[in-house]
All heavy atoms as a GROMACS GRO file, in nm:
protein
  602
    1MET      N    1  -1.512  -1.062   1.234
    1MET     CA    2  -1.426  -0.946   1.251
    1MET      C    3  -1.455  -0.830   1.160
    1MET      O    4  -1.470  -0.859   1.036
    1MET     CB    5  -1.287  -0.994   1.251
    1MET     CG    6  -1.178  -0.882   1.286
    1MET     SD    7  -1.004  -0.964   1.281
    1MET     CE    8  -0.917  -0.812   1.279
    2ALA      N    9  -1.467  -0.708   1.203
    2ALA     CA   10  -1.503  -0.596   1.117
    2ALA      C   11  -1.379  -0.569   1.030
    2ALA      O   12  -1.271  -0.579   1.075
    2ALA     CB   13  -1.538  -0.480   1.201
    3GLU      N   14  -1.410  -0.512   0.912
    3GLU     CA   15  -1.293  -0.470   0.823
    3GLU      C   16  -1.236  -0.352   0.873
    3GLU      O   17  -1.297  -0.266   0.919
    3GLU     CB   18  -1.367  -0.444   0.683
    3GLU     CG   19  -1.260  -0.401   0.577
    3GLU     CD   20  -1.314  -0.377   0.449
    3GLU    OE1   21  -1.398  -0.287   0.434
    3GLU    OE2   22  -1.276  -0.434   0.346
    4GLN      N   23  -1.101  -0.353   0.874
    4GLN     CA   24  -1.021  -0.244   0.920
    4GLN      C   25  -1.024  -0.130   0.823
    4GLN      O   26  -1.028  -0.151   0.700
    4GLN     CB   27  -0.879  -0.291   0.944
    4GLN     CG   28  -0.797  -0.174   1.018
    4GLN     CD   29  -0.656  -0.228   1.046
    4GLN    OE1   30  -0.620  -0.340   1.037
    4GLN    NE2   31  -0.587  -0.132   1.112
    5THR      N   32  -1.050  -0.005   0.865
    5THR     CA   33  -1.051   0.110   0.786
    5THR      C   34  -0.920   0.193   0.815
    5THR      O   35  -0.874   0.199   0.934
    5THR     CB   36  -1.179   0.190   0.787
    5THR    OG1   37  -1.191   0.232   0.934
    5THR    CG2   38  -1.305   0.119   0.767
    6PHE      N   39  -0.887   0.271   0.724
    6PHE     CA   40  -0.769   0.357   0.736
    6PHE      C   41  -0.781   0.496   0.692
    6PHE      O   42  -0.841   0.508   0.576
    6PHE     CB   43  -0.644   0.307   0.655
    6PHE     CG   44  -0.589   0.168   0.696
    6PHE    CD1   45  -0.651   0.049   0.658
    6PHE    CD2   46  -0.488   0.159   0.773
    6PHE    CE1   47  -0.611  -0.068   0.693
    6PHE    CE2   48  -0.428   0.036   0.826
    6PHE     CZ   49  -0.495  -0.079   0.784
    7THR      N   50  -0.752   0.594   0.768
    7THR     CA   51  -0.770   0.737   0.724
    7THR      C   52  -0.631   0.761   0.658
    7THR      O   53  -0.526   0.687   0.666
    7THR     CB   54  -0.778   0.823   0.846
    7THR    OG1   55  -0.674   0.816   0.935
    7THR    CG2   56  -0.914   0.810   0.921
    8LYS      N   57  -0.612   0.876   0.604
    8LYS     CA   58  -0.488   0.914   0.549
    8LYS      C   59  -0.372   0.920   0.652
    8LYS      O   60  -0.262   0.875   0.627
    8LYS     CB   61  -0.511   1.046   0.480
    8LYS     CG   62  -0.370   1.112   0.415
    8LYS     CD   63  -0.393   1.236   0.351
    8LYS     CE   64  -0.271   1.287   0.289
    8LYS     NZ   65  -0.292   1.423   0.209
    9GLU      N   66  -0.410   0.968   0.769
    9GLU     CA   67  -0.316   0.977   0.883
    9GLU      C   68  -0.270   0.832   0.929
    9GLU      O   69  -0.154   0.806   0.957
    9GLU     CB   70  -0.366   1.050   0.991
    9GLU     CG   71  -0.379   1.205   0.960
    9GLU     CD   72  -0.511   1.240   0.880
    9GLU    OE1   73  -0.592   1.151   0.868
    9GLU    OE2   74  -0.500   1.340   0.816
   10GLN      N   75  -0.363   0.743   0.944
   10GLN     CA   76  -0.344   0.610   0.990
   10GLN      C   77  -0.262   0.529   0.873
   10GLN      O   78  -0.167   0.462   0.922
   10GLN     CB   79  -0.471   0.534   1.011
   10GLN     CG   80  -0.549   0.583   1.137
   10GLN     CD   81  -0.688   0.522   1.144
   10GLN    OE1   82  -0.757   0.511   1.042
   10GLN    NE2   83  -0.744   0.513   1.262
   11LEU      N   84  -0.296   0.541   0.757
   11LEU     CA   85  -0.217   0.477   0.656
   11LEU      C   86  -0.072   0.526   0.646
   11LEU      O   87   0.026   0.457   0.629
   11LEU     CB   88  -0.280   0.502   0.513
   11LEU     CG   89  -0.218   0.436   0.398
   11LEU    CD1   90  -0.211   0.286   0.404
   11LEU    CD2   91  -0.278   0.486   0.273
   12ALA      N   92  -0.051   0.653   0.677
   12ALA     CA   93   0.085   0.705   0.675
   12ALA      C   94   0.172   0.639   0.783
   12ALA      O   95   0.300   0.647   0.761
   12ALA     CB   96   0.079   0.861   0.703
   13GLN      N   97   0.123   0.591   0.880
   13GLN     CA   98   0.198   0.514   0.989
   13GLN      C   99   0.266   0.392   0.931
   13GLN      O  100   0.359   0.339   0.986
   13GLN     CB  101   0.114   0.486   1.105
   13GLN     CG  102   0.067   0.602   1.178
   13GLN     CD  103  -0.036   0.583   1.286
   13GLN    OE1  104  -0.042   0.467   1.346
   13GLN    NE2  105  -0.113   0.686   1.332
   14TYR      N  106   0.206   0.325   0.826
   14TYR     CA  107   0.248   0.209   0.760
   14TYR      C  108   0.348   0.240   0.637
   14TYR      O  109   0.331   0.212   0.525
   14TYR     CB  110   0.136   0.108   0.731
   14TYR     CG  111   0.057   0.067   0.837
   14TYR    CD1  112  -0.040   0.148   0.884
   14TYR    CD2  113   0.087  -0.054   0.895
   14TYR    CE1  114  -0.121   0.101   1.001
   14TYR    CE2  115   0.014  -0.086   1.009
   14TYR     CZ  116  -0.096  -0.017   1.052
   14TYR     OH  117  -0.149  -0.064   1.163
   15ASP      N  118   0.456   0.302   0.675
   15ASP     CA  119   0.551   0.347   0.585
   15ASP      C  120   0.667   0.252   0.542
   15ASP      O  121   0.759   0.280   0.466
   15ASP     CB  122   0.610   0.478   0.621
   15ASP     CG  123   0.685   0.477   0.753
   15ASP    OD1  124   0.700   0.378   0.807
   15ASP    OD2  125   0.727   0.593   0.791
   16GLY      N  126   0.672   0.137   0.614
   16GLY     CA  127   0.772   0.033   0.592
   16GLY      C  128   0.912   0.070   0.642
   16GLY      O  129   0.996  -0.002   0.619
   17LYS      N  130   0.917   0.164   0.734
   17LYS     CA  131   1.040   0.206   0.789
   17LYS      C  132   1.056   0.162   0.940
   17LYS      O  133   0.945   0.154   1.002
   17LYS     CB  134   1.067   0.354   0.777
   17LYS     CG  135   1.061   0.405   0.631
   17LYS     CD  136   1.109   0.544   0.614
   17LYS     CE  137   1.109   0.595   0.478
   17LYS     NZ  138   1.154   0.502   0.378
   18ASP      N  139   1.178   0.138   0.991
   18ASP     CA  140   1.197   0.108   1.128
   18ASP      C  141   1.110  -0.013   1.177
   18ASP      O  142   1.057  -0.005   1.285
   18ASP     CB  143   1.172   0.229   1.206
   18ASP     CG  144   1.276   0.346   1.176
   18ASP    OD1  145   1.380   0.311   1.150
   18ASP    OD2  146   1.225   0.461   1.179
   19GLY      N  147   1.092  -0.109   1.087
   19GLY     CA  148   1.014  -0.230   1.134
   19GLY      C  149   0.863  -0.223   1.112
   19GLY      O  150   0.798  -0.319   1.135
   20ARG      N  151   0.816  -0.102   1.069
   20ARG     CA  152   0.676  -0.089   1.039
   20ARG      C  153   0.643  -0.152   0.902
   20ARG      O  154   0.719  -0.157   0.812
   20ARG     CB  155   0.630   0.057   1.038
   20ARG     CG  156   0.650   0.117   1.175
   20ARG     CD  157   0.591   0.264   1.174
   20ARG     NE  158   0.681   0.342   1.100
   20ARG     CZ  159   0.788   0.408   1.138
   20ARG    NH1  160   0.826   0.406   1.268
   20ARG    NH2  161   0.856   0.501   1.062
   21LYS      N  162   0.520  -0.210   0.893
   21LYS     CA  163   0.482  -0.277   0.766
   21LYS      C  164   0.457  -0.179   0.651
   21LYS      O  165   0.407  -0.068   0.683
   21LYS     CB  166   0.350  -0.358   0.783
   21LYS     CG  167   0.384  -0.480   0.871
   21LYS     CD  168   0.254  -0.571   0.870
   21LYS     CE  169   0.290  -0.696   0.941
   21LYS     NZ  170   0.188  -0.805   0.914
   22PRO      N  171   0.487  -0.212   0.534
   22PRO     CA  172   0.457  -0.112   0.424
   22PRO      C  173   0.316  -0.142   0.372
   22PRO      O  174   0.298  -0.253   0.303
   22PRO     CB  175   0.563  -0.144   0.314
   22PRO     CG  176   0.599  -0.283   0.338
   22PRO     CD  177   0.568  -0.321   0.488
   23TYR      N  178   0.228  -0.051   0.386
   23TYR     CA  179   0.084  -0.043   0.327
   23TYR      C  180   0.073   0.048   0.220
   23TYR      O  181   0.119   0.160   0.246
   23TYR     CB  182  -0.019  -0.037   0.436
   23TYR     CG  183  -0.035  -0.152   0.529
   23TYR    CD1  184   0.042  -0.264   0.528
   23TYR    CD2  185  -0.138  -0.141   0.637
   23TYR    CE1  186   0.021  -0.376   0.630
   23TYR    CE2  187  -0.157  -0.238   0.720
   23TYR     CZ  188  -0.076  -0.350   0.717
   23TYR     OH  189  -0.102  -0.453   0.821
   24VAL      N  190  -0.002   0.022   0.117
   24VAL     CA  191  -0.046   0.121   0.019
   24VAL      C  192  -0.186   0.110  -0.010
   24VAL      O  193  -0.251   0.001   0.012
   24VAL     CB  194   0.037   0.114  -0.110
   24VAL    CG1  195   0.196   0.126  -0.089
   24VAL    CG2  196   0.010  -0.018  -0.183
   25ALA      N  197  -0.246   0.213  -0.050
   25ALA     CA  198  -0.394   0.220  -0.088
   25ALA      C  199  -0.400   0.233  -0.243
   25ALA      O  200  -0.326   0.312  -0.299
   25ALA     CB  201  -0.472   0.332  -0.016
   26ILE      N  202  -0.490   0.147  -0.294
   26ILE     CA  203  -0.526   0.172  -0.433
   26ILE      C  204  -0.667   0.147  -0.460
   26ILE      O  205  -0.731   0.046  -0.418
   26ILE     CB  206  -0.450   0.060  -0.521
   26ILE    CG1  207  -0.295   0.076  -0.501
   26ILE    CG2  208  -0.482   0.080  -0.675
   26ILE    CD1  209  -0.214  -0.047  -0.564
   27ASP      N  210  -0.733   0.247  -0.512
   27ASP     CA  211  -0.886   0.242  -0.530
   27ASP      C  212  -0.961   0.215  -0.405
   27ASP      O  213  -1.058   0.129  -0.418
   27ASP     CB  214  -0.912   0.148  -0.647
   27ASP     CG  215  -0.846   0.191  -0.782
   27ASP    OD1  216  -0.823   0.308  -0.795
   27ASP    OD2  217  -0.830   0.111  -0.864
   28GLY      N  218  -0.926   0.259  -0.302
   28GLY     CA  219  -1.007   0.255  -0.183
   28GLY      C  220  -0.974   0.116  -0.095
   28GLY      O  221  -1.034   0.094   0.000
   29ILE      N  222  -0.867   0.042  -0.141
   29ILE     CA  223  -0.841  -0.074  -0.076
   29ILE      C  224  -0.697  -0.065  -0.027
   29ILE      O  225  -0.605  -0.011  -0.101
   29ILE     CB  226  -0.846  -0.194  -0.170
   29ILE    CG1  227  -0.982  -0.215  -0.229
   29ILE    CG2  228  -0.802  -0.336  -0.102
   29ILE    CD1  229  -1.094  -0.240  -0.133
   30VAL      N  230  -0.670  -0.115   0.097
   30VAL     CA  231  -0.534  -0.102   0.156
   30VAL      C  232  -0.471  -0.242   0.140
   30VAL      O  233  -0.536  -0.336   0.176
   30VAL     CB  234  -0.538  -0.060   0.303
   30VAL    CG1  235  -0.396  -0.058   0.364
   30VAL    CG2  236  -0.598   0.081   0.306
   31TYR      N  237  -0.347  -0.245   0.084
   31TYR     CA  238  -0.267  -0.368   0.059
   31TYR      C  239  -0.140  -0.365   0.146
   31TYR      O  240  -0.072  -0.262   0.168
   31TYR     CB  241  -0.235  -0.381  -0.078
   31TYR     CG  242  -0.350  -0.382  -0.181
   31TYR    CD1  243  -0.405  -0.259  -0.233
   31TYR    CD2  244  -0.414  -0.498  -0.202
   31TYR    CE1  245  -0.509  -0.272  -0.321
   31TYR    CE2  246  -0.524  -0.506  -0.294
   31TYR     CZ  247  -0.571  -0.388  -0.350
   31TYR     OH  248  -0.677  -0.396  -0.432
   32ASP      N  249  -0.103  -0.495   0.196
   32ASP     CA  250   0.011  -0.509   0.276
   32ASP      C  251   0.110  -0.548   0.166
   32ASP      O  252   0.099  -0.643   0.106
   32ASP     CB  253  -0.010  -0.622   0.369
   32ASP     CG  254   0.114  -0.646   0.460
   32ASP    OD1  255   0.225  -0.603   0.431
   32ASP    OD2  256   0.098  -0.724   0.555
   33MET      N  257   0.234  -0.471   0.160
   33MET     CA  258   0.343  -0.492   0.068
   33MET      C  259   0.456  -0.568   0.132
   33MET      O  260   0.559  -0.582   0.071
   33MET     CB  261   0.391  -0.370   0.004
   33MET     CG  262   0.279  -0.271  -0.062
   33MET     SD  263   0.168  -0.352  -0.169
   33MET     CE  264   0.275  -0.333  -0.323
   34SER      N  265   0.429  -0.612   0.259
   34SER     CA  266   0.552  -0.682   0.326
   34SER      C  267   0.609  -0.795   0.257
   34SER      O  268   0.730  -0.816   0.280
   34SER     CB  269   0.491  -0.731   0.462
   34SER     OG  270   0.442  -0.628   0.539
   35ASN      N  271   0.532  -0.874   0.189
   35ASN     CA  272   0.589  -0.998   0.116
   35ASN      C  273   0.642  -0.967  -0.025
   35ASN      O  274   0.666  -1.050  -0.100
   35ASN     CB  275   0.486  -1.103   0.108
   35ASN     CG  276   0.450  -1.154   0.243
   35ASN    OD1  277   0.537  -1.161   0.332
   35ASN    ND2  278   0.333  -1.192   0.276
   36ILE      N  279   0.650  -0.833  -0.068
   36ILE     CA  280   0.686  -0.796  -0.193
   36ILE      C  281   0.835  -0.743  -0.179
   36ILE      O  282   0.859  -0.636  -0.123
   36ILE     CB  283   0.598  -0.684  -0.252
   36ILE    CG1  284   0.453  -0.727  -0.256
   36ILE    CG2  285   0.653  -0.669  -0.404
   36ILE    CD1  286   0.418  -0.862  -0.330
   37GLY      N  287   0.929  -0.825  -0.218
   37GLY     CA  288   1.078  -0.793  -0.191
   37GLY      C  289   1.118  -0.647  -0.226
   37GLY      O  290   1.177  -0.586  -0.140
   38PRO      N  291   1.073  -0.591  -0.339
   38PRO     CA  292   1.116  -0.450  -0.367
   38PRO      C  293   1.067  -0.347  -0.277
   38PRO      O  294   1.111  -0.229  -0.283
   38PRO     CB  295   1.068  -0.438  -0.511
   38PRO     CG  296   1.059  -0.564  -0.571
   38PRO     CD  297   1.021  -0.652  -0.464
   39TRP      N  298   0.957  -0.374  -0.202
   39TRP     CA  299   0.900  -0.281  -0.113
   39TRP      C  300   0.957  -0.279   0.025
   39TRP      O  301   0.921  -0.198   0.116
   39TRP     CB  302   0.750  -0.305  -0.097
   39TRP     CG  303   0.672  -0.241  -0.205
   39TRP    CD1  304   0.616  -0.311  -0.321
   39TRP    CD2  305   0.631  -0.108  -0.216
   39TRP    NE1  306   0.557  -0.210  -0.406
   39TRP    CE2  307   0.566  -0.079  -0.335
   39TRP    CE3  308   0.648   0.003  -0.129
   39TRP    CZ2  309   0.506   0.038  -0.378
   39TRP    CZ3  310   0.601   0.125  -0.169
   39TRP    CH2  311   0.530   0.140  -0.287
   40GLN      N  312   1.057  -0.374   0.049
   40GLN     CA  313   1.130  -0.373   0.185
   40GLN      C  314   1.197  -0.234   0.191
   40GLN      O  315   1.264  -0.191   0.105
   40GLN     CB  316   1.227  -0.479   0.185
   40GLN     CG  317   1.163  -0.619   0.168
   40GLN     CD  318   1.042  -0.652   0.261
   40GLN    OE1  319   1.055  -0.632   0.381
   40GLN    NE2  320   0.933  -0.688   0.194
   41GLY      N  321   1.180  -0.166   0.304
   41GLY     CA  322   1.230  -0.043   0.327
   41GLY      C  323   1.131   0.071   0.305
   41GLY      O  324   1.154   0.187   0.341
   42GLY      N  325   1.017   0.034   0.249
   42GLY     CA  326   0.916   0.135   0.228
   42GLY      C  327   0.894   0.210   0.093
   42GLY      O  328   0.813   0.290   0.089
   43GLU      N  329   0.997   0.187   0.011
   43GLU     CA  330   0.999   0.250  -0.125
   43GLU      C  331   1.024   0.156  -0.234
   43GLU      O  332   1.090   0.057  -0.216
   43GLU     CB  333   1.106   0.363  -0.122
   43GLU     CG  334   1.077   0.466  -0.032
   43GLU     CD  335   1.169   0.589  -0.046
   43GLU    OE1  336   1.213   0.620  -0.157
   43GLU    OE2  337   1.205   0.645   0.056
   44HIS      N  338   0.954   0.184  -0.349
   44HIS     CA  339   0.981   0.103  -0.464
   44HIS      C  340   0.962   0.191  -0.597
   44HIS      O  341   0.845   0.247  -0.619
   44HIS     CB  342   0.870  -0.013  -0.472
   44HIS     CG  343   0.876  -0.093  -0.594
   44HIS    ND1  344   0.986  -0.171  -0.643
   44HIS    CD2  345   0.767  -0.145  -0.672
   44HIS    CE1  346   0.951  -0.230  -0.754
   44HIS    NE2  347   0.832  -0.224  -0.769
   45HIS      N  348   1.063   0.202  -0.667
   45HIS     CA  349   1.062   0.289  -0.788
   45HIS      C  350   1.007   0.422  -0.769
   45HIS      O  351   0.930   0.475  -0.848
   45HIS     CB  352   0.980   0.232  -0.904
   45HIS     CG  353   1.046   0.101  -0.956
   45HIS    ND1  354   1.183   0.110  -1.030
   45HIS    CD2  355   1.014  -0.024  -0.968
   45HIS    CE1  356   1.209  -0.014  -1.069
   45HIS    NE2  357   1.115  -0.100  -1.019
   46GLY      N  358   1.052   0.491  -0.646
   46GLY     CA  359   1.008   0.621  -0.626
   46GLY      C  360   0.872   0.633  -0.561
   46GLY      O  361   0.826   0.745  -0.521
   47HIS      N  362   0.802   0.523  -0.544
   47HIS     CA  363   0.673   0.524  -0.472
   47HIS      C  364   0.698   0.491  -0.328
   47HIS      O  365   0.780   0.411  -0.293
   47HIS     CB  366   0.577   0.423  -0.531
   47HIS     CG  367   0.554   0.448  -0.681
   47HIS    ND1  368   0.489   0.552  -0.721
   47HIS    CD2  369   0.588   0.381  -0.790
   47HIS    CE1  370   0.475   0.550  -0.854
   47HIS    NE2  371   0.542   0.444  -0.891
   48VAL      N  372   0.630   0.551  -0.236
   48VAL     CA  373   0.646   0.546  -0.106
   48VAL      C  374   0.530   0.486  -0.038
   48VAL      O  375   0.407   0.522  -0.060
   48VAL     CB  376   0.669   0.683  -0.036
   48VAL    CG1  377   0.696   0.679   0.115
   48VAL    CG2  378   0.791   0.751  -0.105
   49ALA      N  379   0.560   0.385   0.056
   49ALA     CA  380   0.448   0.315   0.132
   49ALA      C  381   0.379   0.414   0.231
   49ALA      O  382   0.437   0.511   0.263
   49ALA     CB  383   0.503   0.195   0.210
   50GLY      N  384   0.261   0.388   0.272
   50GLY     CA  385   0.196   0.473   0.370
   50GLY      C  386   0.100   0.568   0.286
   50GLY      O  387   0.059   0.669   0.358
   51ARG      N  388   0.078   0.554   0.169
   51ARG     CA  389   0.009   0.654   0.080
   51ARG      C  390  -0.090   0.587  -0.013
   51ARG      O  391  -0.076   0.468  -0.044
   51ARG     CB  392   0.109   0.738   0.000
   51ARG     CG  393   0.202   0.811   0.076
   51ARG     CD  394   0.300   0.901  -0.014
   51ARG     NE  395   0.403   0.964   0.063
   51ARG     CZ  396   0.500   1.032   0.012
   51ARG    NH1  397   0.518   1.049  -0.112
   51ARG    NH2  398   0.588   1.096   0.096
   52ASP      N  399  -0.179   0.680  -0.062
   52ASP     CA  400  -0.262   0.635  -0.171
   52ASP      C  401  -0.194   0.638  -0.301
   52ASP      O  402  -0.161   0.754  -0.352
   52ASP     CB  403  -0.387   0.719  -0.173
   52ASP     CG  404  -0.506   0.680  -0.259
   52ASP    OD1  405  -0.473   0.589  -0.344
   52ASP    OD2  406  -0.605   0.759  -0.274
   53LEU      N  407  -0.176   0.529  -0.362
   53LEU     CA  408  -0.106   0.521  -0.495
   53LEU      C  409  -0.202   0.494  -0.608
   53LEU      O  410  -0.165   0.460  -0.718
   53LEU     CB  411   0.006   0.423  -0.496
   53LEU     CG  412   0.103   0.426  -0.383
   53LEU    CD1  413   0.213   0.318  -0.394
   53LEU    CD2  414   0.180   0.576  -0.401
   54SER      N  415  -0.328   0.534  -0.593
   54SER     CA  416  -0.429   0.508  -0.700
   54SER      C  417  -0.396   0.587  -0.825
   54SER      O  418  -0.402   0.517  -0.940
   54SER     CB  419  -0.568   0.554  -0.659
   54SER     OG  420  -0.613   0.488  -0.546
   55ALA      N  421  -0.347   0.708  -0.821
   55ALA     CA  422  -0.317   0.779  -0.937
   55ALA      C  423  -0.190   0.725  -1.008
   55ALA      O  424  -0.172   0.743  -1.136
   55ALA     CB  425  -0.300   0.925  -0.904
   56GLU      N  426  -0.088   0.675  -0.935
   56GLU     CA  427   0.038   0.621  -0.985
   56GLU      C  428   0.039   0.485  -1.036
   56GLU      O  429   0.118   0.442  -1.115
   56GLU     CB  430   0.145   0.634  -0.872
   56GLU     CG  431   0.177   0.775  -0.822
   56GLU     CD  432   0.094   0.827  -0.720
   56GLU    OE1  433  -0.006   0.775  -0.677
   56GLU    OE2  434   0.132   0.919  -0.647
   57ILE      N  435  -0.063   0.398  -1.000
   57ILE     CA  436  -0.058   0.255  -1.032
   57ILE      C  437  -0.065   0.242  -1.185
   57ILE      O  438   0.005   0.150  -1.240
   57ILE     CB  439  -0.172   0.185  -0.964
   57ILE    CG1  440  -0.149   0.028  -0.984
   57ILE    CG2  441  -0.309   0.225  -1.004
   57ILE    CD1  442  -0.036  -0.034  -0.909
   58ASP      N  443  -0.136   0.326  -1.257
   58ASP     CA  444  -0.144   0.294  -1.400
   58ASP      C  445  -0.012   0.333  -1.480
   58ASP      O  446   0.001   0.298  -1.596
   58ASP     CB  447  -0.261   0.382  -1.455
   58ASP     CG  448  -0.395   0.319  -1.416
   58ASP    OD1  449  -0.406   0.195  -1.408
   58ASP    OD2  450  -0.486   0.402  -1.391
   59SER      N  451   0.071   0.416  -1.417
   59SER     CA  452   0.203   0.449  -1.477
   59SER      C  453   0.300   0.345  -1.435
   59SER      O  454   0.415   0.356  -1.494
   59SER     CB  455   0.240   0.590  -1.441
   59SER     OG  456   0.272   0.601  -1.306
   60ALA      N  457   0.280   0.250  -1.351
   60ALA     CA  458   0.380   0.153  -1.310
   60ALA      C  459   0.390   0.055  -1.424
   60ALA      O  460   0.305   0.028  -1.492
   60ALA     CB  461   0.333   0.086  -1.184
   61PRO      N  462   0.512  -0.007  -1.438
   61PRO     CA  463   0.530  -0.100  -1.540
   61PRO      C  464   0.434  -0.219  -1.538
   61PRO      O  465   0.390  -0.274  -1.636
   61PRO     CB  466   0.677  -0.151  -1.521
   61PRO     CG  467   0.743  -0.039  -1.434
   61PRO     CD  468   0.627   0.011  -1.354
   62HIS      N  469   0.399  -0.265  -1.421
   62HIS     CA  470   0.308  -0.383  -1.416
   62HIS      C  471   0.160  -0.337  -1.416
   62HIS      O  472   0.068  -0.429  -1.410
   62HIS     CB  473   0.330  -0.464  -1.281
   62HIS     CG  474   0.359  -0.368  -1.172
   62HIS    ND1  475   0.252  -0.292  -1.107
   62HIS    CD2  476   0.468  -0.333  -1.090
   62HIS    CE1  477   0.288  -0.224  -1.011
   62HIS    NE2  478   0.428  -0.249  -0.986
   63LYS      N  479   0.127  -0.211  -1.413
   63LYS     CA  480  -0.008  -0.162  -1.408
   63LYS      C  481  -0.085  -0.221  -1.294
   63LYS      O  482  -0.028  -0.252  -1.181
   63LYS     CB  483  -0.085  -0.186  -1.542
   63LYS     CG  484   0.002  -0.144  -1.657
   63LYS     CD  485  -0.018   0.009  -1.686
   63LYS     CE  486   0.038   0.051  -1.811
   63LYS     NZ  487   0.151   0.141  -1.796
   64ARG      N  488  -0.208  -0.259  -1.310
   64ARG     CA  489  -0.298  -0.312  -1.207
   64ARG      C  490  -0.291  -0.459  -1.195
   64ARG      O  491  -0.354  -0.520  -1.110
   64ARG     CB  492  -0.452  -0.270  -1.235
   64ARG     CG  493  -0.452  -0.123  -1.210
   64ARG     CD  494  -0.592  -0.074  -1.251
   64ARG     NE  495  -0.598   0.077  -1.229
   64ARG     CZ  496  -0.641   0.142  -1.120
   64ARG    NH1  497  -0.663   0.068  -1.024
   64ARG    NH2  498  -0.629   0.267  -1.112
   65ILE      N  499  -0.215  -0.521  -1.285
   65ILE     CA  500  -0.203  -0.681  -1.283
   65ILE      C  501  -0.151  -0.725  -1.151
   65ILE      O  502  -0.194  -0.821  -1.098
   65ILE     CB  503  -0.106  -0.719  -1.396
   65ILE    CG1  504  -0.175  -0.701  -1.530
   65ILE    CG2  505  -0.075  -0.886  -1.375
   65ILE    CD1  506  -0.081  -0.714  -1.642
   66VAL      N  507  -0.063  -0.649  -1.082
   66VAL     CA  508  -0.010  -0.677  -0.952
   66VAL      C  509  -0.104  -0.700  -0.839
   66VAL      O  510  -0.094  -0.764  -0.745
   66VAL     CB  511   0.105  -0.594  -0.931
   66VAL    CG1  512   0.058  -0.459  -0.880
   66VAL    CG2  513   0.197  -0.645  -0.805
   67ILE      N  514  -0.216  -0.618  -0.852
   67ILE     CA  515  -0.302  -0.609  -0.735
   67ILE      C  516  -0.363  -0.746  -0.705
   67ILE      O  517  -0.380  -0.775  -0.589
   67ILE     CB  518  -0.426  -0.507  -0.777
   67ILE    CG1  519  -0.363  -0.368  -0.786
   67ILE    CG2  520  -0.525  -0.515  -0.676
   67ILE    CD1  521  -0.463  -0.267  -0.829
   68ALA      N  522  -0.390  -0.823  -0.800
   68ALA     CA  523  -0.446  -0.966  -0.764
   68ALA      C  524  -0.364  -1.043  -0.677
   68ALA      O  525  -0.404  -1.137  -0.611
   68ALA     CB  526  -0.468  -1.037  -0.897
   69HIS      N  527  -0.226  -1.014  -0.676
   69HIS     CA  528  -0.139  -1.098  -0.596
   69HIS      C  529  -0.107  -1.024  -0.456
   69HIS      O  530  -0.031  -1.081  -0.373
   69HIS     CB  531   0.003  -1.110  -0.665
   69HIS     CG  532  -0.022  -1.161  -0.819
   69HIS    ND1  533  -0.042  -1.290  -0.826
   69HIS    CD2  534  -0.016  -1.095  -0.920
   69HIS    CE1  535  -0.053  -1.317  -0.954
   69HIS    NE2  536  -0.042  -1.205  -1.013
   70LEU      N  537  -0.171  -0.919  -0.411
   70LEU     CA  538  -0.151  -0.849  -0.293
   70LEU      C  539  -0.245  -0.895  -0.181
   70LEU      O  540  -0.363  -0.932  -0.214
   70LEU     CB  541  -0.160  -0.698  -0.312
   70LEU     CG  542  -0.059  -0.642  -0.422
   70LEU    CD1  543  -0.076  -0.488  -0.443
   70LEU    CD2  544   0.086  -0.670  -0.386
   71THR      N  545  -0.208  -0.883  -0.060
   71THR     CA  546  -0.288  -0.912   0.056
   71THR      C  547  -0.367  -0.787   0.100
   71THR      O  548  -0.314  -0.685   0.130
   71THR     CB  549  -0.197  -0.959   0.183
   71THR    OG1  550  -0.122  -1.071   0.128
   71THR    CG2  551  -0.282  -0.988   0.289
   72VAL      N  552  -0.492  -0.800   0.098
   72VAL     CA  553  -0.579  -0.694   0.139
   72VAL      C  554  -0.586  -0.685   0.297
   72VAL      O  555  -0.609  -0.794   0.354
   72VAL     CB  556  -0.725  -0.713   0.088
   72VAL    CG1  557  -0.824  -0.602   0.134
   72VAL    CG2  558  -0.721  -0.708  -0.074
   73VAL      N  559  -0.561  -0.568   0.349
   73VAL     CA  560  -0.567  -0.552   0.502
   73VAL      C  561  -0.686  -0.461   0.544
   73VAL      O  562  -0.712  -0.454   0.658
   73VAL     CB  563  -0.435  -0.505   0.560
   73VAL    CG1  564  -0.331  -0.600   0.540
   73VAL    CG2  565  -0.401  -0.369   0.490
   74GLY      N  566  -0.754  -0.393   0.441
   74GLY     CA  567  -0.853  -0.308   0.484
   74GLY      C  568  -0.904  -0.209   0.369
   74GLY      O  569  -0.865  -0.227   0.256
   75LYS      N  570  -0.986  -0.117   0.423
   75LYS     CA  571  -1.044  -0.015   0.342
   75LYS      C  572  -0.985   0.128   0.363
   75LYS      O  573  -0.962   0.167   0.475
   75LYS     CB  574  -1.194  -0.012   0.354
   75LYS     CG  575  -1.273   0.078   0.262
   75LYS     CD  576  -1.427   0.072   0.289
   75LYS     CE  577  -1.504   0.164   0.202
   75LYS     NZ  578  -1.651   0.160   0.235
   76TYR      N  579  -0.956   0.200   0.247
   76TYR     CA  580  -0.900   0.334   0.253
   76TYR      C  581  -1.012   0.427   0.259
   76TYR      O  582  -1.088   0.434   0.162
   76TYR     CB  583  -0.801   0.362   0.145
   76TYR     CG  584  -0.738   0.495   0.170
   76TYR    CD1  585  -0.657   0.528   0.280
   76TYR    CD2  586  -0.756   0.591   0.056
   76TYR    CE1  587  -0.598   0.661   0.279
   76TYR    CE2  588  -0.698   0.718   0.069
   76TYR     CZ  589  -0.620   0.736   0.182
   76TYR     OH  590  -0.565   0.872   0.188
   77ILE      N  591  -1.025   0.503   0.356
   77ILE     CA  592  -1.137   0.613   0.369
   77ILE      C  593  -1.088   0.753   0.355
   77ILE      O  594  -1.165   0.848   0.369
   77ILE     CB  595  -1.229   0.599   0.495
   77ILE    CG1  596  -1.138   0.588   0.627
   77ILE    CG2  597  -1.308   0.459   0.482
   77ILE    CD1  598  -1.232   0.600   0.751
   78GLY      N  599  -0.959   0.764   0.339
   78GLY     CA  600  -0.895   0.900   0.324
   78GLY      C  601  -0.903   0.986   0.436
   78GLY      O  602  -0.906   1.024   0.524
   0.00000   0.00000   0.00000
């Protein structure tokens, strides 16, 4: 199965609202945040699902440590 790719517009559809899954992109990889409790509803500490959060991840309290625990769903091509 080919790796799924996401444009900015496609990623924006995964905003975690109205039953849609919350996906975020970090460093060109798209992650599914569905199993992360604080991301239910599509927002966590002011960050919004459906976006590239590469610039914001380093200012998050957990930094990049959390990435190892996330489910990869594809590649972000912007």
